[in-house]
C-alpha positions in Angstrom: -11.3 19.3 0.8 -14.5 17.3 0.7 -13.4 14.8 -2.0 -10.2 13.9 -0.2 -10.1 12.0 3.1 -7.4 11.4 5.7 -6.5 7.7 5.6 -3.3 7.6 7.7 -1.3 10.1 9.6 -0.3 12.8 7.1 -1.9 11.0 4.2 -5.0 12.0 2.3 -6.4 10.1 -0.7 -8.9 10.9 -3.4 -9.7 11.5 -7.1 -8.1 13.9 -9.6 -7.8 17.3 -7.8 -9.3 20.5 -9.2 -7.6 23.9 -8.7 -9.9 24.5 -5.8 -8.9 21.2 -4.2 -5.3 22.1 -4.6 -5.9 25.4 -2.9 -7.6 23.6 -0.1 -4.8 21.1 0.1 -2.3 24.0 0.4 -4.4 25.6 3.2 -4.4 22.3 5.1 -0.7 22.1 5.0 -0.3 19.4 2.4 3.2 19.6 1.0 3.5 16.8 -1.6 1.0 15.5 -4.2 1.6 11.9 -5.5 -0.2 11.3 -8.7 -0.8 7.7 -10.0 -2.3 8.7 -13.3 -0.7 8.0 -16.6 0.3 11.2 -18.4 -2.1 10.3 -21.2 -5.0 10.4 -18.8 -5.0 14.2 -18.4 -5.4 16.9 -21.0 -2.8 19.2 -19.4 0.1 18.1 -17.1 -0.9 17.7 -13.5 2.6 18.8 -12.5 2.1 22.3 -13.8 -1.2 22.7 -12.0 0.2 21.3 -8.7 3.3 23.4 -8.7 1.2 26.5 -9.4 -0.1 26.0 -5.8 3.4 25.7 -4.3 3.1 22.0 -3.8 5.8 19.4 -4.6 4.7 16.8 -7.2 5.6 13.2 -7.9 4.1 11.1 -10.7 4.2 7.3 -10.3 2.2 6.3 -13.4 0.1 3.1 -12.9 -1.7 1.3 -15.6 -4.9 0.0 -14.0 -4.6 -3.3 -15.8 -1.0 -3.9 -15.0 0.2 -2.5 -11.6 3.7 -3.5 -10.5 5.6 -4.0 -7.3 8.1 -1.4 -8.4 5.3 1.2 -8.0 4.9 0.2 -4.3 8.7 0.8 -3.9 8.4 4.1 -5.7 5.6 5.2 -3.3 7.6 4.2 -0.3 10.7 6.1 -1.5 8.6 9.2 -2.3 7.1 9.2 1.2 10.5 8.8 2.8 12.2 11.4 0.8 9.6 14.1 0.3 7.9 16.3 2.8 4.4 15.4 4.1 1.5 15.7 4.6 0.8 13.9 1.3 -2.1 13.9 -1.1 -2.3 10.6 -3.1 -4.6 10.6 -6.1 -5.4 9.0 -9.4 -8.7 9.4 -11.4 -10.9 8.0 -8.5 -8.4 7.2 -5.8 -8.5 3.4 -6.3 -4.9 3.1 -7.6 -3.7 5.3 -4.8 -5.5 3.1 -2.2 -4.2 -0.1 -3.8 -0.5 1.0 -3.6 -0.9 2.5 -0.1 -2.7 -0.6 1.2 0.0 -2.9 -0.2 2.8 -0.7 1.2 1.2 -0.8 4.6 0.6 -4.6 4.2 4.3 -5.1 3.4 5.4 -3.2 6.5 3.0 -5.1 8.8 3.2 -8.6 7.2 -0.5 -8.6 6.5 -2.6 -11.2 4.8 -4.7 -10.7 1.7 -7.8 -10.3 3.8 -6.2 -7.7 6.1 -5.0 -5.8 3.0 -8.5 -5.8 1.4 -10.0 -4.7 4.8 -7.5 -1.8 5.1 -8.4 -0.6 1.6 -12.1 -0.8 2.5 -11.5 1.5 5.5 -10.2 4.0 2.9 -13.4 3.6 0.9 -12.2 1.3 -1.8 -13.2 -2.3 -2.4 -10.2 -3.7 -4.3 -12.0 -7.0 -4.9 -14.3 -5.4 -7.5 -11.3 -5.1 -9.9 -10.0 -8.4 -11.1 -6.6 -6.8 -11.9 -6.4 -5.2 -8.4 -7.6 -8.3 -6.6 -5.0 -10.5 -8.5 -2.3 -7.9 -7.8 -3.0 -7.9 -4.1 -2.8 -11.7 -4.0 0.4 -11.7 -6.0 2.1 -9.1 -3.8 1.0 -10.7 -0.5 2.3 -14.1 -1.7 5.6 -12.5 -2.7 5.9 -10.8 0.7 5.2 -14.1 2.4 8.0 -15.8 0.3 10.4 -13.0 1.2 9.6 -13.4 4.9 10.1 -17.2 4.7 13.5 -16.7 3.2 14.5 -14.3 6.0 13.3 -16.8 8.7 14.7 -20.0 7.1 17.8 -21.3 8.8 21.1 -21.4 6.9 21.4 -24.3 4.4 17.7 -24.9 3.9 
């Protein structure tokens, strides 16, 4: 499973898996594949290929130019309701790293810099994509506003 790497407990990340990769994933005990590619990005459905190897499949389609906070929610729900270990992928792994880093940032109350650093440990520099960099800033700002609302005393 050379093109996929473990990034958190029970979570692997990487590019579009080949049939050999999916066989390796099955052998490693991965139970669920979460695919962030748009259906139009693949010639044949990823779901068909993944299920051929006895793995569960979830598609959370992410447009690289326009990711949304709803997709972070969808990832969190998938990881809470499906069986791990998980293989997260898109074409290169960058969208998967983006959403996973932001989910982790949300849970831990991280800053923008901490979120970028976490993605870097997964092998992805989110700063190189203007859309991803902007999205990280947007989500972290939104998280901070939500936290402030929870902390603010009544009547403020």
